Backbone as CSV, one residue per row, in Angstrom:
resi,resn,N_x,N_y,N_z,CA_x,CA_y,CA_z,C_x,C_y,C_z
1,MET,46.059,83.548,9.000,45.743,84.923,8.598,46.638,85.318,7.447
2,LEU,46.274,86.385,6.732,47.025,86.829,5.574,47.764,88.090,5.931
3,GLY,49.112,88.067,5.992,49.898,89.244,6.276,50.242,89.986,5.006
4,LYS,50.392,91.293,5.022,50.674,92.083,3.830,51.939,92.908,4.075
5,ILE,52.871,92.927,3.138,54.088,93.727,3.212,54.112,94.619,1.992
6,PHE,54.286,95.936,2.149,54.235,96.882,1.045,55.642,97.350,0.687
7,PHE,55.950,97.367,-0.602,57.233,97.851,-1.103,56.937,98.847,-2.214
8,GLY,57.089,100.172,-1.941,56.900,101.186,-2.960,55.533,101.111,-3.614
9,GLY,54.509,100.831,-2.857,53.155,100.767,-3.392,52.767,99.399,-3.889
10,LEU,53.720,98.520,-4.004,53.416,97.165,-4.438,53.253,96.280,-3.217
11,MET,52.277,95.430,-3.265,51.990,94.567,-2.119,52.359,93.137,-2.448
12,ALA,53.052,92.505,-1.506,53.325,91.072,-1.618,52.563,90.387,-0.504
13,ALA,51.714,89.449,-0.904,50.901,88.731,0.089,51.712,87.596,0.668
14,VAL,51.791,87.596,1.962,52.547,86.567,2.649,51.592,85.778,3.536
15,LEU,51.563,84.515,3.343,50.698,83.658,4.146,51.402,83.355,5.461
16,ALA,50.811,83.897,6.537,51.486,83.776,7.832,50.667,82.922,8.776
17,SER,51.286,81.922,9.315,50.736,81.044,10.357,49.255,80.753,10.154
18,CYS,48.917,80.057,9.021,47.529,79.642,8.789,47.266,78.381,9.581
19,GLY,46.479,78.486,10.598,46.198,77.308,11.413,44.722,77.025,11.439
20,GLY,44.350,76.005,12.158,42.949,75.725,12.395,42.318,74.770,11.416
21,GLY,42.998,74.468,10.243,42.441,73.507,9.299,41.222,74.068,8.603
22,GLY,40.325,73.165,8.198,39.111,73.567,7.514,39.360,73.857,6.059
23,SER,38.418,74.625,5.430,38.534,74.920,4.008,39.149,76.294,3.801
24,ARG,39.594,76.511,2.565,40.208,77.786,2.233,39.511,78.377,1.021
25,GLU,39.142,79.660,1.110,38.516,80.330,-0.018,39.595,81.029,-0.847
26,PHE,39.170,81.537,-2.029,40.050,82.397,-2.791,40.351,83.630,-1.952
27,GLU,41.649,83.980,-1.793,42.044,85.124,-0.977,42.370,86.301,-1.883
28,THR,42.096,87.536,-1.409,42.337,88.721,-2.226,43.194,89.725,-1.476
29,GLY,43.816,90.621,-2.228,44.627,91.676,-1.629,44.698,92.860,-2.561
30,THR,45.179,94.009,-2.091,45.274,95.219,-2.894,46.555,95.175,-3.722
31,VAL,46.429,95.491,-5.004,47.566,95.470,-5.905,47.722,96.835,-6.548
32,ASN,48.972,97.405,-6.527,49.279,98.706,-7.112,48.366,99.809,-6.583
33,GLY,48.033,99.740,-5.318,47.335,100.839,-4.669,45.835,100.863,-4.844
34,GLY,45.238,99.947,-5.579,43.782,99.998,-5.744,43.235,98.727,-6.340
35,GLY,41.964,98.463,-6.083,41.299,97.284,-6.628,41.706,96.019,-5.904
36,THR,40.948,94.982,-6.104,41.285,93.684,-5.513,41.281,92.617,-6.580
37,GLN,42.097,91.620,-6.411,42.128,90.472,-7.307,42.736,89.293,-6.559
38,PRO,42.457,88.063,-7.024,43.003,86.898,-6.325,44.518,86.917,-6.267
39,VAL,45.055,86.593,-5.098,46.508,86.545,-4.969,46.979,85.264,-4.293
40,ALA,46.038,84.392,-3.916,46.460,83.221,-3.157,45.959,81.942,-3.796
41,SER,45.352,81.075,-3.020,45.093,79.698,-3.407,44.286,79.562,-4.688
42,VAL,44.725,78.628,-5.527,43.980,78.213,-6.706,43.884,76.691,-6.641
43,PRO,42.875,76.094,-7.311,42.749,74.634,-7.264,44.008,73.935,-7.755
44,ALA,44.491,72.994,-6.961,45.675,72.215,-7.342,45.305,70.781,-7.688
45,SER,44.200,70.303,-7.134,43.764,68.938,-7.436,42.242,68.874,-7.424
46,MET,41.734,67.897,-8.164,40.289,67.754,-8.267,39.940,66.286,-8.450
47,GLU,38.870,65.859,-7.800,38.421,64.471,-7.896,36.930,64.460,-8.202
48,LEU,36.523,63.539,-9.085,35.110,63.387,-9.422,34.690,61.955,-9.116
49,THR,33.715,61.799,-8.234,33.224,60.479,-7.862,31.748,60.358,-8.220
50,ARG,31.240,59.116,-8.244,29.845,58.847,-8.598,29.241,57.933,-7.548
51,SER,27.925,58.001,-7.392,27.255,57.164,-6.393,27.020,55.748,-6.891
52,ALA,27.081,55.535,-8.216,26.893,54.207,-8.803,27.584,54.173,-10.160
53,PRO,28.048,53.001,-10.601,28.743,52.911,-11.890,27.806,52.859,-13.092
54,THR,26.493,52.628,-12.843,25.537,52.499,-13.938,24.304,53.352,-13.674
55,VAL,23.588,53.659,-14.771,22.318,54.347,-14.673,21.335,53.642,-15.603
56,SER,20.083,53.548,-15.190,19.070,52.818,-15.944,18.725,53.523,-17.247
57,SER,18.554,52.730,-18.311,18.261,53.284,-19.635,16.850,53.848,-19.745
58,ASP,15.985,53.585,-18.767,14.607,54.076,-18.845,14.452,55.516,-18.367
59,GLY,15.526,56.131,-17.892,15.484,57.522,-17.462,14.873,57.735,-16.092
60,ARG,14.571,56.659,-15.374,13.922,56.771,-14.071,14.901,56.798,-12.903
61,GLN,16.175,56.680,-13.198,17.200,56.616,-12.155,18.191,57.744,-12.361
62,THR,18.725,58.254,-11.262,19.794,59.246,-11.336,21.020,58.732,-10.590
63,VAL,22.171,59.211,-11.001,23.432,58.913,-10.323,24.006,60.227,-9.812
64,ARG,24.424,60.227,-8.569,24.967,61.426,-7.931,26.435,61.599,-8.296
65,LEU,26.805,62.822,-8.631,28.188,63.170,-8.975,28.718,64.166,-7.950
66,ILE,29.909,63.903,-7.409,30.511,64.793,-6.421,31.916,65.163,-6.877
67,ALA,32.140,66.459,-7.053,33.465,66.975,-7.399,34.093,67.587,-6.146
68,THR,35.321,67.184,-5.835,36.027,67.689,-4.661,37.269,68.456,-5.104
69,VAL,37.392,69.698,-4.626,38.484,70.587,-5.036,39.380,70.882,-3.839
70,LYS,40.709,70.751,-4.050,41.677,71.033,-2.989,42.805,71.913,-3.514
71,ASP,43.475,72.607,-2.590,44.606,73.449,-2.975,45.905,72.650,-2.893
72,SER,47.020,73.331,-3.074,48.322,72.648,-3.104,48.702,72.050,-1.761
73,GLY,48.045,72.511,-0.697,48.300,71.944,0.624,47.329,70.838,0.978
74,ASN,46.585,70.373,-0.029,45.584,69.314,0.147,44.458,69.737,1.093
75,VAL,44.192,71.050,1.119,43.117,71.601,1.932,41.896,71.832,1.041
76,ALA,40.725,71.397,1.500,39.491,71.592,0.738,39.238,73.076,0.519
77,MET,38.807,73.427,-0.688,38.559,74.821,-1.036,37.060,75.059,-1.182
78,SER,36.571,76.093,-0.527,35.156,76.448,-0.614,34.952,77.593,-1.601
79,ALA,33.695,77.751,-2.034,33.279,78.849,-2.907,33.984,78.832,-4.259
80,VAL,34.372,77.651,-4.740,34.984,77.525,-6.063,33.899,77.097,-7.071
81,PRO,33.679,77.866,-8.133,32.691,77.471,-9.137,33.133,76.193,-9.867
82,VAL,32.201,75.261,-10.045,32.474,73.998,-10.724,31.431,73.792,-11.814
83,SER,31.880,73.404,-13.003,30.956,73.098,-14.090,31.016,71.602,-14.399
84,PHE,29.868,71.038,-14.737,29.747,69.619,-15.076,29.325,69.480,-16.530
85,ALA,29.814,68.429,-17.199,29.441,68.163,-18.584,29.483,66.665,-18.840
86,ALA,28.764,66.226,-19.894,28.726,64.803,-20.245,28.882,64.654,-21.749
87,SER,29.451,63.530,-22.160,29.671,63.265,-23.579,28.383,62.802,-24.245
88,GLY,28.284,63.029,-25.558,27.166,62.524,-26.329,25.884,63.302,-26.105
89,THR,24.783,62.740,-26.611,23.472,63.360,-26.501,22.554,62.485,-25.648
90,GLY,21.374,63.031,-25.320,20.421,62.267,-24.532,20.825,62.082,-23.091
91,VAL,21.602,63.025,-22.551,22.056,62.962,-21.159,21.643,64.246,-20.451
92,LEU,21.075,64.115,-19.263,20.683,65.265,-18.467,21.575,65.372,-17.233
93,ILE,22.143,66.568,-17.023,22.895,66.838,-15.797,22.179,67.949,-15.043
94,ALA,21.788,67.660,-13.815,21.142,68.641,-12.949,22.131,69.032,-11.855
95,VAL,22.513,70.306,-11.826,23.495,70.782,-10.853,22.780,71.114,-9.543
96,ALA,23.153,70.414,-8.491,22.568,70.655,-7.169,23.337,71.729,-6.409
97,ARG,24.650,71.782,-6.606,25.496,72.783,-5.957,26.640,73.111,-6.913
98,GLY,26.588,74.313,-7.482,27.561,74.712,-8.491,28.829,75.327,-7.941
99,GLN,28.874,75.577,-6.624,30.082,76.051,-5.961,30.414,75.099,-4.825
100,THR,31.705,74.929,-4.586,32.115,74.004,-3.530,31.691,74.520,-2.156
101,ASP,31.335,73.572,-1.279,30.950,73.918,0.084,32.181,73.917,0.991
102,ALA,31.945,73.898,2.292,33.056,73.938,3.246,33.940,72.700,3.177
103,ASN,33.415,71.638,2.601,34.209,70.414,2.415,34.853,70.338,1.038
104,GLY,34.759,71.423,0.289,35.364,71.466,-1.042,34.567,70.705,-2.090
105,ARG,33.281,70.463,-1.839,32.490,69.613,-2.719,31.403,70.386,-3.472
106,ALA,31.292,70.097,-4.762,30.175,70.533,-5.587,29.439,69.272,-6.031
107,GLU,28.151,69.400,-6.375,27.360,68.196,-6.614,26.395,68.371,-7.780
108,ALA,26.169,67.264,-8.513,25.190,67.227,-9.596,24.654,65.803,-9.708
109,THR,23.615,65.618,-10.523,23.112,64.277,-10.808,23.040,64.089,-12.317
110,ILE,23.099,62.826,-12.746,23.023,62.497,-14.165,21.898,61.487,-14.384
111,SER,21.147,61.681,-15.464,20.138,60.728,-15.915,20.135,60.771,-17.436
112,VAL,19.348,59.911,-18.081,19.370,59.848,-19.540,17.966,59.980,-20.126
113,THR,17.910,60.505,-21.341,16.671,60.559,-22.112,16.741,59.679,-23.349
114,ASP,17.933,59.218,-23.691,18.129,58.297,-24.808,18.419,56.921,-24.218
115,PRO,17.589,55.895,-24.542,17.728,54.594,-23.884,18.817,53.676,-24.424
116,VAL,19.653,54.165,-25.308,20.704,53.319,-25.878,21.719,52.928,-24.797
117,ASN,22.047,51.639,-24.699,23.118,51.177,-23.811,24.441,51.751,-24.310
118,ARG,25.199,52.369,-23.414,26.461,52.983,-23.811,27.216,53.442,-22.563
119,THR,28.426,53.949,-22.783,29.215,54.523,-21.705,29.269,56.034,-21.889
120,VAL,28.913,56.761,-20.846,28.930,58.228,-20.869,30.110,58.719,-20.042
121,GLU,30.906,59.596,-20.632,31.996,60.219,-19.875,31.504,61.525,-19.270
122,VAL,31.747,61.688,-17.979,31.338,62.892,-17.261,32.585,63.639,-16.813
123,THR,32.561,64.967,-16.964,33.702,65.784,-16.533,33.228,66.875,-15.579
124,ALA,34.120,67.256,-14.674,33.909,68.395,-13.789,35.139,69.290,-13.927
125,THR,34.902,70.597,-14.047,36.000,71.537,-14.282,35.919,72.691,-13.295
126,ALA,37.091,73.072,-12.748,37.175,74.206,-11.829,38.579,74.772,-11.862
127,GLY,38.696,76.065,-12.068,39.995,76.729,-12.001,41.056,76.118,-12.879
128,GLY,40.699,75.660,-14.064,41.659,75.063,-14.976,41.944,73.598,-14.722
129,ARG,41.337,73.031,-13.687,41.503,71.606,-13.383,40.266,70.842,-13.858
130,THR,40.482,69.634,-14.385,39.383,68.803,-14.863,39.527,67.391,-14.318
131,ALA,38.402,66.841,-13.856,38.368,65.452,-13.390,37.312,64.709,-14.210
132,ARG,37.528,63.405,-14.396,36.650,62.612,-15.245,36.225,61.316,-14.556
133,THR,35.047,60.839,-14.954,34.596,59.512,-14.579,33.644,59.035,-15.661
134,THR,33.201,57.780,-15.577,32.267,57.242,-16.561,31.069,56.628,-15.860
135,VAL,29.927,56.671,-16.558,28.696,56.033,-16.088,28.142,55.219,-17.254
136,ASP,27.865,53.947,-17.015,27.320,53.071,-18.053,25.798,53.113,-18.044
137,VAL,25.213,53.351,-19.221,23.762,53.279,-19.383,23.417,51.824,-19.693
138,VAL,22.562,51.218,-18.883,22.295,49.778,-18.996,20.801,49.481,-18.929
139,GLY,20.434,48.290,-19.395,19.080,47.793,-19.209,18.272,47.584,-20.461
140,SER,18.637,48.226,-21.569,17.893,48.022,-22.810,18.211,46.645,-23.380
141,SER,17.253,46.073,-24.104,17.436,44.727,-24.636,16.853,44.624,-26.037
142,ALA,17.360,43.654,-26.779,16.832,43.311,-28.098,16.564,41.809,-28.103
143,SER,15.362,41.423,-28.501,15.028,40.003,-28.568,14.549,39.672,-29.972
144,ILE,14.722,38.421,-30.370,14.297,37.970,-31.684,13.546,36.653,-31.531
145,SER,12.409,36.541,-32.188,11.604,35.325,-32.111,11.175,34.907,-33.514
146,GLY,10.982,33.591,-33.702,10.588,33.064,-35.000,10.687,31.562,-35.011
147,PRO,10.562,30.957,-36.185,10.599,29.495,-36.271,11.977,28.933,-35.983
148,VAL,12.003,27.761,-35.317,13.273,27.089,-35.082,13.639,26.209,-36.271
149,SER,12.658,25.946,-37.121,12.919,25.156,-38.330,12.416,25.918,-39.542
150,VAL,13.231,26.002,-40.558,12.881,26.708,-41.789,13.185,25.810,-42.983
151,VAL,12.654,26.196,-44.139,12.832,25.411,-45.360,13.811,26.128,-46.290
152,VAL,14.740,25.374,-46.823,15.740,25.947,-47.719,15.061,26.668,-48.883
153,ASN,15.576,27.865,-49.171,15.090,28.726,-50.262,13.666,29.221,-50.056
154,THR,13.171,29.141,-48.820,11.835,29.650,-48.504,11.963,30.744,-47.439
155,PRO,11.467,31.959,-47.725,11.583,33.048,-46.751,10.873,32.722,-45.431
156,ALA,11.512,33.054,-44.319,10.930,32.874,-42.986,11.019,34.204,-42.248
157,VAL,9.922,34.567,-41.570,9.838,35.864,-40.907,10.181,35.724,-39.417
158,PHE,11.038,36.601,-38.936,11.393,36.694,-37.523,11.052,38.099,-37.046
159,ARG,10.666,38.207,-35.786,10.310,39.516,-35.224,11.325,39.931,-34.162
160,VAL,11.748,41.186,-34.247,12.694,41.765,-33.288,11.943,42.763,-32.411
161,LEU,12.122,42.671,-31.101,11.527,43.606,-30.150,12.643,44.293,-29.370
162,VAL,12.553,45.613,-29.281,13.573,46.399,-28.572,12.896,47.120,-27.411
163,ARG,13.432,46.933,-26.199,12.819,47.471,-24.980,13.865,48.174,-24.113
164,ASP,13.387,49.164,-23.314,14.293,49.799,-22.361,14.306,49.015,-21.056
165,ALA,14.943,49.554,-20.027,15.116,48.823,-18.772,13.797,48.526,-18.071
166,SER,12.744,49.273,-18.381,11.433,49.035,-17.785,10.520,48.231,-18.694
167,GLY,11.041,47.760,-19.824,10.239,46.994,-20.751,9.391,47.835,-21.683
168,VAL,9.635,49.127,-21.717,8.893,50.028,-22.599,9.490,49.957,-24.002
169,PRO,8.626,49.893,-25.047,9.147,49.830,-26.420,10.041,51.020,-26.754
170,ILE,11.143,50.759,-27.431,12.038,51.804,-27.908,11.719,52.044,-29.380
171,VAL,11.289,53.235,-29.688,10.804,53.576,-31.031,11.894,54.266,-31.842
172,GLY,11.924,53.960,-33.132,12.777,54.696,-34.065,14.250,54.359,-34.012
173,LYS,14.600,53.178,-33.535,16.006,52.781,-33.495,16.321,51.814,-34.631
174,ALA,17.478,52.000,-35.239,17.913,51.130,-36.335,18.222,49.732,-35.819
175,VAL,17.929,48.740,-36.640,18.189,47.346,-36.292,19.105,46.744,-37.352
176,GLN,20.197,46.130,-36.903,21.090,45.404,-37.811,20.929,43.910,-37.555
177,ALA,21.000,43.124,-38.630,20.824,41.669,-38.509,21.867,40.958,-39.358
178,SER,22.279,39.784,-38.874,23.261,38.991,-39.612,22.997,37.511,-39.401
179,SER,23.476,36.698,-40.339,23.350,35.244,-40.279,24.727,34.648,-40.095
180,ALA,24.873,33.775,-39.092,26.163,33.134,-38.850,26.564,32.226,-40.005
181,ALA,25.557,31.670,-40.703,25.830,30.769,-41.816,25.966,31.512,-43.151
182,GLY,25.817,32.807,-43.104,25.941,33.590,-44.332,24.692,33.587,-45.188
183,ASN,23.542,33.186,-44.625,22.290,33.201,-45.377,21.786,34.636,-45.549
184,PRO,21.060,34.907,-46.630,20.524,36.260,-46.840,19.510,36.645,-45.765
185,VAL,19.677,37.848,-45.206,18.751,38.387,-44.212,18.311,39.771,-44.679
186,ASN,17.012,39.978,-44.755,16.471,41.249,-45.201,15.689,41.898,-44.075
187,VAL,15.940,43.194,-43.836,15.196,43.959,-42.829,14.416,45.030,-43.585
188,PRO,13.133,44.779,-43.898,12.364,45.712,-44.723,12.229,47.108,-44.125
189,SER,12.052,47.196,-42.795,11.923,48.493,-42.141,13.250,48.880,-41.509
190,ALA,13.639,50.140,-41.721,14.958,50.565,-41.240,14.998,50.757,-39.730
191,THR,13.861,51.081,-39.102,13.843,51.371,-37.667,12.639,50.718,-36.997
192,THR,12.696,50.631,-35.673,11.607,50.034,-34.905,10.346,50.907,-34.968
193,ASP,9.180,50.248,-34.919,7.907,50.967,-34.991,7.440,51.387,-33.604
194,SER,6.164,51.793,-33.495,5.629,52.293,-32.227,5.599,51.222,-31.138
195,GLN,5.710,49.963,-31.514,5.770,48.866,-30.557,7.208,48.427,-30.278
196,GLY,8.159,49.177,-30.799,9.563,48.802,-30.627,9.918,47.564,-31.421
197,ALA,9.167,47.303,-32.502,9.325,46.058,-33.252,9.762,46.320,-34.689
198,VAL,10.383,45.303,-35.268,10.710,45.289,-36.689,10.806,43.828,-37.115
199,ASP,10.339,43.540,-38.319,10.416,42.174,-38.849,11.640,42.025,-39.742
200,LEU,12.228,40.833,-39.729,13.304,40.529,-40.674,12.976,39.201,-41.346
201,ILE,13.539,39.028,-42.540,13.242,37.847,-43.352,14.536,37.094,-43.629
202,LEU,14.552,35.828,-43.218,15.676,34.937,-43.484,15.299,33.997,-44.625
203,THR,16.161,33.914,-45.619,15.957,32.967,-46.719,17.158,32.037,-46.753
204,PRO,17.061,30.868,-46.089,18.217,29.972,-46.019,18.561,29.396,-47.381
205,SER,19.823,29.380,-47.687,20.267,28.869,-48.987,20.923,27.503,-48.884
206,ARG,21.068,27.007,-47.650,21.708,25.704,-47.461,21.113,24.993,-46.257
207,ILE,21.231,23.696,-46.211,20.745,22.903,-45.088,21.727,23.033,-43.927
208,GLY,21.187,23.109,-42.712,22.035,23.184,-41.532,21.509,24.200,-40.532
209,THR,22.161,24.244,-39.384,21.741,25.161,-38.319,22.337,26.543,-38.550
210,ASP,21.534,27.562,-38.284,21.978,28.947,-38.426,21.640,29.709,-37.152
211,THR,22.390,30.746,-36.887,22.095,31.640,-35.773,21.922,33.046,-36.305
212,LEU,20.753,33.608,-36.041,20.488,34.993,-36.408,20.848,35.892,-35.234
213,THR,21.566,36.959,-35.509,21.940,37.919,-34.473,21.453,39.303,-34.885
214,VAL,20.834,39.995,-33.953,20.370,41.352,-34.211,20.970,42.286,-33.174
215,SER,21.119,43.549,-33.535,21.599,44.555,-32.595,20.785,45.822,-32.779
216,ALA,20.455,46.452,-31.666,19.685,47.698,-31.666,19.788,48.332,-30.294
217,ALA,19.865,49.652,-30.240,19.911,50.397,-28.972,21.032,49.929,-28.056
218,GLY,22.141,49.499,-28.635,23.277,49.062,-27.841,23.128,47.689,-27.240
219,ALA,22.101,46.933,-27.662,21.869,45.582,-27.150,21.866,44.602,-28.309
220,THR,22.020,43.317,-28.008,21.998,42.282,-29.038,21.044,41.167,-28.651
221,GLY,20.530,40.473,-29.664,19.674,39.319,-29.444,20.017,38.255,-30.458
222,ALA,19.724,36.989,-30.164,20.076,35.891,-31.065,18.998,34.832,-31.065
223,SER,18.849,34.153,-32.204,17.900,33.057,-32.327,18.476,32.008,-33.261
224,ASP,18.317,30.727,-32.893,18.791,29.621,-33.724,17.669,29.114,-34.631
225,ALA,18.041,28.731,-35.838,17.076,28.139,-36.776,17.795,27.083,-37.606
226,ALA,17.080,26.004,-37.908,17.653,24.920,-38.704,16.811,24.699,-39.951
227,ALA,17.455,24.510,-41.085,16.743,24.236,-42.329,16.097,22.859,-42.225
228,GLY,14.754,22.808,-42.348,14.018,21.552,-42.217,12.579,21.851,-41.871
229,ALA,11.819,20.845,-41.464,10.407,21.012,-41.146,10.238,21.513,-39.727
230,GLY,9.054,22.090,-39.431,8.740,22.531,-38.080,8.515,24.018,-38.010
231,SER,7.724,24.454,-37.003,7.412,25.878,-36.864,7.325,26.333,-35.418
232,ALA,7.887,25.532,-34.497,7.863,25.947,-33.091,8.694,27.205,-32.904
233,GLY,8.267,28.095,-32.017,8.971,29.368,-31.837,9.972,29.326,-30.714
234,VAL,10.986,30.185,-30.823,11.981,30.301,-29.773,12.397,31.759,-29.691
235,THR,12.662,32.237,-28.474,13.098,33.618,-28.297,14.318,33.645,-27.397
236,LYS,15.307,34.474,-27.786,16.463,34.689,-26.952,16.706,36.190,-26.866
237,ALA,16.912,36.693,-25.694,17.193,38.119,-25.529,18.413,38.267,-24.650
238,VAL,19.330,39.104,-25.062,20.535,39.348,-24.285,20.845,40.815,-24.316
239,GLY,21.535,41.304,-23.261,21.857,42.715,-23.169,23.127,43.043,-23.910
240,ALA,23.554,44.299,-23.743,24.752,44.780,-24.433,25.957,43.962,-24.043
241,GLY,26.770,43.643,-25.057,28.009,42.935,-24.807,27.868,41.434,-24.859
242,ALA,26.644,40.930,-24.923,26.447,39.493,-24.988,26.488,39.033,-26.431
243,ARG,26.346,37.708,-26.622,26.454,37.150,-27.964,25.316,37.623,-28.860
């Protein structure tokens, strides 16, 4: 219970024999003879947890976020407003419970509208305290296909396909390409088309094996080609962080 001692119209709130456990709300008392304002517990610690470390790039999956607020006595605090936020763009946060419950917990979910593989930082804030966690957006891929054999000084066309976690074409994303052997690589279109595709042109300037690497939507793809005869196709697709 909250005991009150008055000195010349001024009130000092004294916390007397608080037992029984459970959660604690913001406590109020009369100050200078009128009105009420908080005089007791404020958040001393905060934790933000997630139901999974990753979320699918296709936007069909959500990850649950739980913020837990406690006072200086490590007691869960109820009725504390909590705000959630995420870094970058293309991220949706749906708040399921914006104030802490009897267990000191507020809750939200996160999903994405931008299929780029990346790491999103999520924050929860309450009473001047902030907790952080990260969720990785995963599942998008970039693949490259074309001839395994090319002719020196003769342009060869390779096709790049960019897909989200469900295999749906990713439209309008920039594609970067490079040659391990230093051969000229030209990408005529700056971004993927309605099929999530873009063509690139390799013009080998020397005999030998080359590896073409492309990156788009946070994913990479690679294809080997050797200067010489032949036109059999090969495709390699790898996710973010791979070769």
